[in-house]
N, CA, C and O of each residue as an XYZ file, in Angstrom:
280
protein
N      42.725     -1.837     72.747
C      41.997     -1.316     71.836
C      40.664     -0.704     71.976
O      39.772     -1.318     72.562
N      40.441      0.652     71.397
C      39.573      1.152     71.608
C      38.324      1.067     70.841
O      38.384      0.227     69.943
N      37.299      1.644     70.929
C      35.955      1.427     70.345
C      36.492      1.956     68.756
O      36.250      1.217     67.802
N      37.100      3.038     68.575
C      37.334      3.407     67.002
C      37.944      2.462     66.263
O      37.559      2.045     65.171
N      39.288      1.989     67.112
C      39.943      0.919     66.216
C      39.315     -0.208     65.874
O      39.604     -0.754     64.809
N      38.212     -0.816     66.851
C      37.487     -1.901     66.471
C      36.420     -1.629     65.508
O      36.044     -2.543     64.774
N      35.959     -0.610     65.447
C      34.948     -0.279     64.281
C      35.732     -0.134     62.890
O      35.200     -0.402     61.813
N      37.000      0.301     63.019
C      37.780      0.369     61.792
C      38.111     -0.982     61.353
O      38.036     -1.183     60.141
N      38.461     -1.942     62.107
C      38.933     -3.315     61.925
C      37.695     -4.012     61.418
O      37.841     -4.969     60.657
N      36.510     -3.623     61.767
C      35.125     -4.262     61.306
C      34.948     -3.941     59.768
O      34.735     -4.730     58.847
N      35.091     -2.600     59.741
C      34.957     -1.925     58.258
C      35.979     -2.458     57.336
O      35.541     -2.858     56.257
N      37.411     -2.558     57.563
C      38.277     -3.005     56.728
C      37.947     -4.513     56.576
O      38.097     -4.932     55.429
N      37.556     -5.355     57.440
C      37.387     -6.703     57.227
C      36.190     -6.752     56.335
O      36.225     -7.480     55.343
N      35.192     -6.074     56.591
C      33.935     -6.266     55.651
C      34.374     -5.941     54.151
O      33.903     -6.607     53.230
N      35.224     -4.976     53.932
C      35.573     -4.605     52.676
C      36.307     -5.699     52.104
O      35.989     -6.122     50.993
N      37.273     -6.207     52.762
C      38.223     -7.308     52.188
C      37.295     -8.517     51.999
O      37.491     -9.205     50.997
N      36.340     -8.846     52.816
C      35.641    -10.028     52.896
C      34.684    -10.132     51.585
O      34.691    -11.125     50.858
N      33.773     -8.877     51.344
C      32.622     -8.903     50.634
C      32.576     -7.922     49.375
O      31.690     -7.870     48.522
N      33.785     -7.128     49.464
C      33.814     -6.326     48.247
C      35.068     -6.412     47.361
O      35.092     -5.987     46.205
N      36.032     -6.949     47.939
C      37.416     -7.162     47.083
C      37.287     -8.310     46.129
O      36.802     -9.355     46.564
N      37.629     -8.243     45.004
C      37.736     -9.669     44.220
C      38.848     -9.809     43.720
O      38.955    -10.626     42.805
N      39.943     -9.105     44.134
C      41.449     -9.424     43.585
C      42.003    -10.647     44.053
O      41.521    -11.115     45.085
N      42.898    -11.231     43.501
C      43.561    -12.440     44.095
C      45.155    -11.948     44.253
O      45.828    -11.413     43.372
N      45.508    -12.222     45.401
C      47.023    -12.346     45.762
C      47.481    -13.864     45.931
O      46.886    -14.675     46.640
N      48.554    -14.119     45.223
C      49.064    -15.568     45.370
C      49.300    -15.675     46.898
O      49.788    -14.748     47.544
N      48.910    -16.906     47.461
C      49.247    -17.259     48.863
C      48.330    -16.613     49.921
O      48.464    -17.000     51.082
N      47.448    -15.704     49.650
C      46.692    -15.009     50.553
C      45.223    -15.039     50.120
O      44.867    -14.679     48.998
N      44.361    -15.502     51.097
C      42.945    -15.511     50.866
C      42.319    -14.240     51.497
O      42.195    -14.263     52.721
N      41.961    -13.275     50.914
C      41.698    -12.157     51.417
C      40.224    -12.088     51.909
O      39.805    -11.123     52.547
N      39.448    -13.177     51.574
C      38.133    -13.297     52.248
C      38.601    -14.048     53.602
O      37.624    -14.101     54.350
N      39.574    -14.563     54.106
C      39.693    -15.145     55.309
C      40.305    -14.039     56.116
O      39.917    -13.846     57.268
N      41.207    -13.329     55.592
C      41.995    -12.083     56.331
C      40.734    -11.243     56.636
O      40.795    -10.653     57.715
N      39.562    -11.054     55.889
C      38.786    -10.100     56.144
C      37.836    -10.545     57.240
O      37.238     -9.785     58.002
N      37.769    -11.894     57.224
C      36.827    -12.497     58.474
C      37.615    -12.378     59.741
O      37.050    -11.979     60.759
N      38.970    -12.719     59.743
C      39.848    -12.557     60.655
C      39.918    -11.189     61.414
O      39.936    -11.065     62.638
N      39.955    -10.151     60.459
C      39.885     -8.673     61.004
C      38.439     -8.427     61.424
O      38.329     -7.661     62.381
N      37.479     -8.837     60.992
C      36.093     -8.521     61.571
C      36.028     -9.299     62.842
O      35.563     -8.753     63.842
N      36.389    -10.335     62.878
C      36.498    -11.023     64.283
C      37.343    -10.440     65.443
O      37.001    -10.437     66.626
N      38.404     -9.986     64.973
C      39.186     -8.982     65.848
C      38.635     -8.006     66.454
O      38.663     -7.776     67.663
N      37.932     -7.189     65.317
C      37.221     -5.987     65.548
C      35.965     -6.265     66.414
O      35.674     -5.471     67.308
N      35.299     -7.237     66.207
C      34.126     -7.633     67.209
C      34.642     -7.828     68.579
O      34.033     -7.247     69.476
N      35.586     -8.495     68.863
C      36.178     -9.002     69.935
C      36.617     -7.697     70.830
O      36.334     -7.565     72.020
N      37.220     -6.935     70.191
C      37.766     -5.556     70.480
C      36.644     -4.621     71.129
O      36.723     -3.945     72.154
N      35.637     -4.765     70.289
C      34.383     -3.873     70.359
C      33.679     -4.382     71.674
O      33.265     -3.554     72.485
N      33.562     -5.505     71.857
C      32.743     -6.177     73.107
C      33.726     -6.017     74.349
O      33.225     -5.843     75.460
N      35.069     -6.068     74.205
C      35.770     -5.854     75.406
C      35.849     -4.535     75.865
O      35.843     -4.276     77.069
N      35.941     -3.480     74.785
C      35.935     -1.907     75.077
C      34.680     -1.590     75.737
O      34.640     -0.905     76.759
N      33.716     -2.049     75.203
C      32.311     -1.653     75.696
C      32.044     -2.223     77.194
O      31.359     -1.573     77.983
N      32.664     -3.564     77.568
C      32.613     -4.194     78.747
C      33.617     -3.516     79.813
O      33.302     -3.468     81.002
N      34.660     -3.070     79.410
C      35.702     -2.318     80.122
C      35.281     -0.908     80.622
O      35.616     -0.447     81.713
N      34.340     -0.140     79.499
C      33.883      1.271     79.891
C      32.778      0.833     80.804
O      32.642      1.432     81.871
N      32.023     -0.094     80.509
C      30.796     -0.124     81.679
C      31.415     -0.620     82.927
O      30.951     -0.112     83.948
N      32.260     -1.408     83.069
C      32.836     -1.513     84.496
C      33.524     -0.261     85.246
O      33.477     -0.042     86.456
N      34.173      0.511     84.261
C      34.634      1.643     84.970
C      33.503      2.543     85.308
O      33.633      3.171     86.359
N      32.436      2.722     84.630
C      31.593      3.669     85.060
C      30.870      3.210     86.160
O      30.343      4.060     86.878
N      30.729      1.892     86.458
C      30.110      1.421     87.637
C      30.869      1.438     88.995
O      30.326      1.151     90.062
N      32.129      1.790     88.865
C      32.780      2.199     90.244
C      32.200      3.284     90.991
O      31.528      4.199     90.515
N      32.526      3.105     92.255
C      31.839      3.859     93.171
C      32.577      5.292     93.300
O      33.799      5.393     93.410
N      31.902      6.120     93.279
C      32.410      7.411     93.254
C      32.131      8.379     94.553
O      31.054      8.969     94.645
N      32.972      8.489     95.375
C      32.581      9.478     96.569
C      33.128     11.026     96.444
O      34.187     11.350     95.907
N      32.298     11.794     96.976
C      32.671     13.180     96.922
C      32.362     13.839     98.160
O      31.222     13.776     98.622
N      33.314     14.484     98.751
C      33.314     15.166     99.929
C      33.124     16.530     99.980
O      33.921     17.255     99.384
N      32.107     17.046    100.654
C      31.919     18.555    100.858
C      32.067     19.069    102.200
O      31.492     18.572    103.168
N      32.842     20.067    102.252
C      33.242     20.683    103.451
C      32.488     21.840    103.655
O      32.458     22.722    102.797
N      31.773     21.937    104.885
C      30.757     22.991    105.285
C      31.595     23.902    106.445
O      32.092     23.297    107.395
N      31.728     25.267    106.347
C      32.315     25.838    107.324
C      31.282     26.566    107.931
O      30.477     27.054    107.138
N      31.066     26.794    109.257
C      30.184     27.800    109.838
C      30.956     28.820    110.576
O      31.925     28.533    111.279
N      30.529     29.954    110.410
C      31.549     31.097    111.049
C      30.432     31.806    112.062
O      29.327     32.315    111.874
N      31.340     31.566    113.321
C      30.435     32.309    114.311
C      30.973     33.581    114.745
O      32.162     33.816    114.966
N      29.899     34.467    114.861
C      30.450     35.943    115.160
C      30.330     36.358    116.717
O      30.716     37.465    117.092
């Protein structure tokens, strides 16, 4: 799950938790919103962690120099 999807889940979860006052029988939208926000926060933490691990990897570059003798 990428950073964009995580932010989307946080936004949708916040809207369901705090802005929607409709009722659906058998479904508590506030709890669904909190679950989506939790999944989005966890995904965001994991995405940032994995991205920082990838950027710390050792990178080696090899340059070749040629000398021409006349």
